[in-house]
C-alpha positions as CSV (number, residue, x, y, z in Angstrom):
1,X,85.5,114.8,109.1
2,X,85.4,116.6,106.2
3,X,84.3,115.5,102.5
4,X,87.4,116.3,100.9
5,X,89.0,113.3,103.7
6,X,86.7,110.9,103.0
7,X,86.9,111.2,99.1
8,X,90.9,110.7,99.4
9,X,90.5,107.8,101.5
10,X,87.8,105.8,100.3
11,X,87.2,104.0,97.3
12,X,84.1,104.9,95.2
13,X,82.3,102.2,96.6
14,X,82.6,103.2,100.0
15,X,79.7,104.6,102.0
16,X,79.2,107.1,104.6
17,X,76.1,107.6,106.8
18,X,75.2,110.8,108.9
19,X,72.7,110.7,111.9
20,X,71.6,113.6,113.4
21,X,69.2,113.6,116.6
22,X,68.8,115.6,119.6
23,X,66.7,116.3,122.7
24,X,66.3,119.3,124.8
25,X,69.8,119.4,126.0
26,X,72.3,117.6,123.4
27,X,72.5,117.7,119.6
28,X,74.3,114.3,118.5
29,X,76.1,113.5,115.2
30,X,77.1,110.2,114.3
31,X,79.2,109.7,111.2
32,X,79.9,106.1,110.3
33,X,81.8,104.9,107.1
34,X,82.8,101.4,105.9
35,X,86.5,101.7,105.1
36,X,89.6,100.5,106.4
37,X,88.9,101.7,110.0
38,X,91.3,103.2,112.5
39,X,95.0,102.1,113.4
40,X,94.7,99.8,116.5
41,X,97.0,102.3,118.4
42,X,94.5,105.4,117.4
43,X,93.9,108.0,120.2
44,X,92.0,111.4,119.8
45,X,94.0,112.5,122.8
46,X,97.3,111.7,121.2
47,X,96.7,112.4,117.3
48,X,99.0,114.5,115.2
49,X,96.2,115.3,112.6
50,X,95.9,119.0,112.7
51,X,92.0,119.0,111.5
52,X,91.0,116.8,114.1
53,X,93.2,118.3,116.6
54,X,90.9,121.6,115.7
55,X,87.6,119.6,115.4
56,X,88.1,118.1,118.7
57,X,89.4,121.4,120.7
58,X,86.1,123.2,119.1
59,X,83.8,120.2,120.3
60,X,85.1,120.1,123.6
61,X,86.7,123.1,124.7
62,X,84.9,125.5,123.0
63,X,81.2,124.1,123.1
64,X,81.6,122.0,126.0
65,X,80.9,118.6,124.0
66,X,82.0,115.4,123.7
67,X,84.3,113.4,120.5
68,X,84.6,109.8,120.5
69,X,86.1,107.9,117.4
70,X,86.2,103.7,117.3
71,X,86.3,101.2,114.4
72,X,83.0,100.2,114.1
73,X,83.7,96.4,112.9
74,X,81.0,96.4,110.0
75,X,83.5,95.9,107.3
76,X,86.6,93.6,106.6
77,X,88.9,96.6,107.2
78,X,86.5,97.9,110.3
79,X,84.9,101.0,109.3
80,X,84.8,104.1,111.6
81,X,82.4,105.7,113.8
82,X,82.8,109.4,115.0
83,X,80.2,110.3,117.3
84,X,80.0,113.9,118.7
85,X,77.6,115.6,120.8
86,X,77.1,119.1,121.9
87,X,75.0,121.0,124.1
88,X,71.9,122.9,122.8
89,X,72.1,125.5,125.3
90,X,69.2,128.3,125.4
91,X,70.0,130.5,122.5
92,X,69.2,126.9,120.4
93,X,65.8,126.3,121.9
94,X,62.6,127.6,120.4
């Protein structure tokens, strides 16, 4: 998710936490907010969002990774947790 989306859809009291981790095989990113959460019928596969479709294609099809979005249940509205992981690959290993 880009920062502009967060600014448009969250009030100024909102919080966004980004966590990065890795091992020898995977880079993992978690983005957690305390906003309204996702609609009950939300599905990444069925999204009509052009931006999310592009991100999903990049992560899953082009980079061989995984993308997951869920309502986090951390705020009255739910909050949203977006997670993705991509393989590190030989060229990124030191």
